[in-house]
C-alpha positions as CSV (number, residue, x, y, z in Angstrom):
1,M,-26.1,-20.8,-11.1
2,P,-26.1,-17.5,-9.2
3,S,-29.1,-15.2,-9.6
4,T,-29.0,-12.1,-11.8
5,G,-29.1,-9.8,-8.7
6,Y,-26.1,-11.6,-7.2
7,L,-24.1,-11.3,-10.4
8,L,-24.9,-7.6,-10.7
9,A,-24.0,-7.0,-7.0
10,A,-20.7,-8.8,-7.5
11,L,-19.9,-6.9,-10.7
12,T,-20.8,-3.6,-9.1
13,T,-18.5,-4.3,-6.1
14,I,-15.7,-5.2,-8.5
15,L,-16.3,-2.0,-10.5
16,V,-16.3,0.2,-7.4
17,V,-13.2,-1.4,-5.9
18,T,-11.3,-1.3,-9.1
19,F,-12.2,2.3,-9.7
20,A,-11.3,3.3,-6.2
21,L,-7.9,1.6,-6.3
22,R,-7.1,3.3,-9.6
23,A,-8.4,6.7,-8.5
24,L,-6.8,6.7,-5.0
25,P,-3.2,7.5,-6.1
26,F,-4.5,10.6,-8.0
27,A,-6.6,11.7,-5.1
28,V,-3.6,11.7,-2.6
29,L,-1.1,12.9,-5.1
30,E,-1.7,16.6,-4.6
31,P,-1.3,16.7,-0.8
32,L,1.9,14.6,-1.2
33,R,3.5,17.0,-3.6
34,A,3.7,19.7,-0.9
35,S,4.9,17.2,1.7
36,T,8.4,17.7,3.0
37,F,8.8,14.0,3.6
38,M,8.1,13.2,0.0
39,T,10.6,15.9,-1.1
40,F,13.1,14.3,1.2
41,L,12.4,10.8,-0.2
42,A,12.6,12.1,-3.8
43,R,16.0,13.6,-3.1
44,Y,17.7,10.8,-1.1
45,M,15.9,7.6,-2.0
46,P,17.7,7.0,-5.4
47,V,21.1,7.4,-3.7
48,G,20.0,5.1,-0.8
49,V,18.8,2.4,-3.2
50,M,22.1,2.6,-5.2
51,V,24.1,2.3,-1.9
52,V,22.1,-0.8,-0.9
53,L,22.7,-2.4,-4.3
54,V,26.4,-1.7,-4.3
55,V,26.8,-3.1,-0.8
56,Y,24.7,-6.2,-1.7
57,T,26.7,-6.7,-4.9
58,L,30.1,-6.4,-3.2
59,K,29.3,-8.3,0.0
60,D,30.7,-11.6,-1.2
61,V,33.8,-10.3,-3.0
62,S,36.9,-11.9,-1.5
63,L,39.9,-9.5,-1.5
64,T,42.4,-12.0,-0.1
65,S,42.8,-14.5,-2.9
66,G,44.7,-13.5,-6.0
67,W,43.0,-11.2,-8.4
68,R,39.6,-11.5,-6.8
69,G,38.2,-8.1,-6.2
70,F,40.2,-6.4,-8.9
71,P,37.5,-6.5,-11.6
72,E,34.9,-5.3,-9.1
73,A,37.0,-2.5,-7.8
74,V,38.0,-1.2,-11.3
75,A,34.5,-1.5,-12.6
76,L,33.1,0.3,-9.6
77,L,35.6,3.2,-9.9
78,V,35.0,3.5,-13.7
79,T,31.2,3.5,-13.1
80,V,31.5,6.3,-10.5
81,A,33.9,8.2,-12.7
82,V,31.6,8.0,-15.8
83,H,28.6,9.0,-13.7
84,L,30.4,12.0,-12.3
85,W,31.6,12.9,-15.8
86,R,28.4,12.5,-17.7
87,R,25.6,12.5,-15.0
88,N,23.9,9.7,-16.9
89,A,22.9,6.7,-14.8
90,L,22.2,4.4,-17.8
91,L,25.5,5.2,-19.4
92,S,27.3,4.6,-16.1
93,I,25.7,1.3,-15.5
94,V,26.3,0.0,-19.0
95,V,29.9,1.1,-19.1
96,G,30.6,-0.4,-15.6
97,T,28.9,-3.6,-16.4
98,A,30.6,-4.0,-19.8
99,L,34.0,-3.3,-18.2
100,Y,33.3,-5.8,-15.4
101,V,32.3,-8.6,-17.8
102,L,35.4,-7.8,-19.9
103,L,37.7,-7.9,-16.9
104,V,36.2,-11.1,-15.4
105,N,36.6,-12.8,-18.8
106,T,40.2,-11.7,-19.4
107,V,41.8,-11.2,-16.0
108,L,40.2,-14.2,-14.3
109,A,39.8,-16.4,-17.3
């Protein structure tokens, strides 16, 4: 059984590290708000992430065999149209996903 001093030292270390890890983001937040790099990331990162997701989603779509690619193309176009119309990412994703599932289950069934 460890001594009382050892246990107190371990608990103190755990307390200090935990507090530091939780306080660190708040300590560096203020300098980051004025950063041009963070402003750039806040503006372009969401679009970049969505482009990566779209490319990853569509990379295995075969456009040469029958109706393959049709549900993906229609759902993608509708998703973009709904987003440009309403500017609501959640609505766009839900409508596009629902349309894709409907088309896959009817056109390719």
